[in-house]
N, C-alpha and C positions, 0 to 999 in steps of 0.2 A: 568335709569333716569326718565322715564315716571312715575314710581311708586313714586318717590320722589316728583314730581310735585303734585301728589294727596295727599301725606302724609303731606306735609308742611301746606297747608290750613287746613287740619283736625287737626293738632297739635295746630295751632293758634285758631281754634274754641274751642277746649277743654280747652286751657289756658284761653280764654275769658269767657267761661262758669264757670270755677273754680273761676276766679276773681270776677264774679258777683253773685256767689252762695249766698252770704249774703245779696244781694240786694232785693230779693223777701221777702216781709213781711210774717211772720208766724203769725198764730192766734190760741190761746189756750183759753180754758174756764175752770173754776173751781169754787170752793166755798171758802169762808173764814169766820172765826169766828172773831168777833170784840168786844173789851171791851173799852168803852169810860168812862174815869174817870174825872168828873169835878174838876177843880183846882180853888183855891181861886184867885179872881181878884187882879190885882195890884192896888195900890192906885189911885183912880180917873178913873179906867177902867170901861167902860160901856158895854163892849162886853164880851162874854163868852169864856172860855179857857178850853180845855180838853186834857188829854193825850190819845193816841191811842195805843192799843196793838192788833195786828192781828196775826192769824195763817192761812196761805194759804194752800189749799188742791188742788190736781189735778196736772196738768203739771207743775205748779209753786208750789213748796213745800218749805215752810219756815215760817218765822215770820217777823213782823215789829214792830217798835216803832216810835211814832211820837207825834206831837202836832197840835191841831186844834184851830183856832180862829173863832168865829161866832158872827154875829150881826143880830138882828131882827129889824123890823121897826114898826111904828104905823099902817101900812097897813097890814091887814090880808093876809097871804100867801106870804109876801115879806121878804127876808132875804138873807144873804150871808155868805160864809165861805171860808177860806183858810186853807190848812194844808200841812205839810211836814212830810214824814215818810221815815225812812231808812229800806229797805227790806234786810234781810239776807236769801238767798234762793238757791235752786238748780233749774236750768232751762236747759232742754236738757242734763241733766247729768253734767252740769257745775255749779260750786259753786262760789258764790261771793256776793257782796252787791251792792245796787244802791238806789238812792233817787227818790221818787215820790213826785210831787208837785200837789196839788189839788186846783182847783178854781171852786167854785160852787155858783150859784145864784138861787133864787126863785123869780120870778116876778109875783105877784098876783096868785100864785099857779102853774105857769109854770116853771119847773126846767130846768137848764142847768148845765152841769158838764164837766169839762175838767181835766183829770188826766194824767200827762206826766212824763216820765223818765227825770230827769234833765240831760241835755247833759254833757257827760264826767264824770258822777258821779259813774259809775259802776267800780267795782274793781274785782280783782282775775280773775277767768276764764270767768267772765261776762263783762270784759273790752270791751268798744265799743258798749254796748247795747244801743239801741234807742227804744222808743215805747210809746204807749198810752194805757190807760186802761179805760174801761167802767165798771160801777158798777150798778147792778140791785138788788133791795131789794123787794122781793115778799113774802108775808106771813111770814115775819120775817127771811127768808133765804137770805143771802148775796151771790151774785154770781159776778164773774168778767169775762170779756173778755179782753185778753191782746193781742194786735197787736204789733209785735216787729220785729226788725232786730238785728241779732247777728252775728258778723263777724266770718268767718270760723276759726277753731283752727290754 
């Protein structure tokens, strides 16, 4: 019986660890190629519109398609953009799709950007995916850092 008293708390600890395995955020990095294609404005539209086509390389392998809206101002270095893109990819060997939502601002040359997985948008083996992405463009090279949670299989 003494062995059972030791075994039961251990089993509960393993069960709790397994249940929380998806809670610790993972972080991956990689690169992507992007093609932005200007689209004709709608009647009376004063902002720009472009389609997005990306190919992701690295721990996130896949493609995306989306659309971006952007507006500039009379003040040099100030602008904003929003975008939606649907990613079809493999992550941790799991295949599926998910949507990313972009919100970017440039305030007199100072940029801010938030890119998030839209809650409950993931499908297939990526169902339950949550996360945020940062994007860095240096020397014409596009790189991403993706911080995410993916529930256990």
